[in-house]
C-alpha positions, 0 to 999 in steps of 0.5 A: 879270126882273121877274114882277109877278104874282108880287109882288102879289095883287088887292084884297081877298085874305086877308093879314097886315096890315103896319104901317110904324113910324119908329125915333122912334115908340115910341108907334106900337108900343106902340099896335099891339101893347100894352106887353107886345108892344112890349116882346116886339118889342124883345127880338126885335131890332126897332129901328124902322130901316130894314130891320128887321121883328118878326114878330108871332105869335098865340096858336097861333103863326100870324103875325098881324101884321108891324111894318116898321122905316122908320127916318127914311124916310116911310111913303109914300116909295119905298124904305119897304118894299124893304129888307124884301120879301125878309126876309118869310116867303112868303105875302100882306101888305097895307099898314095905316094907309092908309099906301100910295102909288104909290112904295111900290108901285113901291119893292115891285115893283123889290125883286123885279127879278132879272137871271136870264138867265144864271144862276138866283136866288132869288125874293122869296116875299112878295106884297102886296095892291094897296090899292084907291086905288093906280093899279096901272097907273101902277105897273106901267108904271114898274116895267116900264120900269125893269126893261126898262132894267136888263135892256137895260144888264145884257146883255153886248155878245155878246147886245146888240149893234147887232142885238140891241139893234134887236131889243130896240127892235122887240120893244117897238114891236110890243108897242105898235103902234109904227112901227118901222123901221132903217137898216143897215150901208152903207145909213147912207151912203146915207141920209146918216147919216155918223158913226153909219157911221164910228164902227161900220164897224169891228165885225162887227156892222153900225151901225145908226139905230133909229127908232121912232113912236107915237101920233096924228100931230097930237099933241105931238111928243116926240123921245127920243135914246138913245146906243147904243153897245153896247161901247166898246172906245176904238177906236184910242185903246184904253181900258185893261182897267179902263175896258173893263170895264164898257163893256157899259153904253155903251148905257145912254142908249139904255136909258133912252129906251126905258124912257120910251117903254115907260111913255109907251106903255103908259099911252098919254099923248097925244104923238106919240113918236119915239125914235131910237137909233144902234147902233154898237160902237166896235171896233179893226179895219183900217178903224176911224176914226182920231184926227184924221180928219175926218168929214162930218156930217149936219148938213153940219158937219165934225167933227176927230176929237180922241180915237176914245174919244169917240165917243158924240157922234159918233153922237148929232149924226146923230140929233139932226139927224134929230130936229130937222128935224121941230122937235118940241115938245122933244128929250130925249137920253140918254147916257153920255157923260163921265167928267167928269159923274161926277166932278162929281156922282157915278154916282147924279145924272144931269146935265141940260143944258137950253136952256129954263128952264122945261122944265128946272124942270119936269124937276128938279121931277118927279124930286124928286117920283119919287124919281128925281133930276137935277142941272142943269148949265150950257150955258156959252157961254164955252166953246162956242168951245173946240169950233171946229176948226182944219182942220174946223168942230168938233173933237170933243174940243176942247183943254182937259181941263177942263169936260168934260161941259159941252163935250161938251154944247156940241158936240151943241147945235150940231146942235139949231138949229131946236127950242126945247126941247133937253135933254141927260141924261149919266147913268152907267146903272149901280149900283155897289153893291147897295141896297134895290130897286137891285141892282148892275149896270144901272139906269134913272136919269132915265126915271121923271123924265122920264115924270112931267114929260111926264105933267103936261104931256100926261095 
């Protein structure tokens, strides 16, 4: 949950000035406080390192100024204030010295995020005054989008199964006047989404395809596709307990695209937005799909199942085929798809695959500007033949254990044949440890980069 009204105060509100000082800038500290004041701050433990603070009292003992340590960070960086928000006494503060930026304010907002659906948590008691020059609407749209992604991923599958994910998407659609529809259970076969049905049919919560559409009909078409595997047991190729523990986050791709959709709709970008989410649980039952089964896809290609734990690419394939039929300006899919991407890039850095160099460059540039970086990986054509099937058109896994993130992306590319600009983002969707503004748990990784790229193109 993120209560932005509790974290910010209107411009012009009386507030305690807050100054940011780097660890290598003792002259600034002395200029603010004088020699005696600077000495007092240092003797009180202020170092200028990131997260350090000095509370400066007046002659009557009241708080008249706060000094915040930046370390090596810049005053306008994303996490400049995130490490001190919980350390400040209850009250209202205002950034001094013209150091405010949208990024700084976003970091402050995200430091106030708490996932308190199942457990009460202490709240951040300090409020920050909105600086007059800041686009507060933009900051709030980004903060709400990130919080939405975090909430969705953090919610366990008991409450965020395919039906729960569909309701979350419906709630978002209704909030912004978007069209919403969903195809459920056996209707997936009637509507020709056979692989979504096959992967999800063993679960008590029926599989479904979620479809959200927003924006004027003749605006540039942007289609987002998110993997919505709400829990992944591995299917008959069952995961061990250690590998299954965090699989509530396997719908992280859907959380990322809903975060982008939230930002796009709240800021009213001039696009025709479509969001497609194949929502399933990969469960074990008597009717579960099996290794070496041959599945027919929406595109008509047959797919031999190499491993039932490689299910995400199967449900994405049917959704991508639907998206591709409209030939939008771009298709971007997000998925917690492969461990291979995490081995290559770690847990913080999503892997970006793209068919268009200019588009990829725009996303990477926006990600660096927004503090939401991605790293491009190759759609290496020489590996494409590894995905050829022996008794079907395609194998879902291929035979090689190497380059798994690349071969998974190449598998998906087989289902996008009409749209020139397609990107696939292989993402962790999870913080493995707590850092300022980024608690351990579900995370938005890539949405702000994609949103900023779209904003630059279409605002």
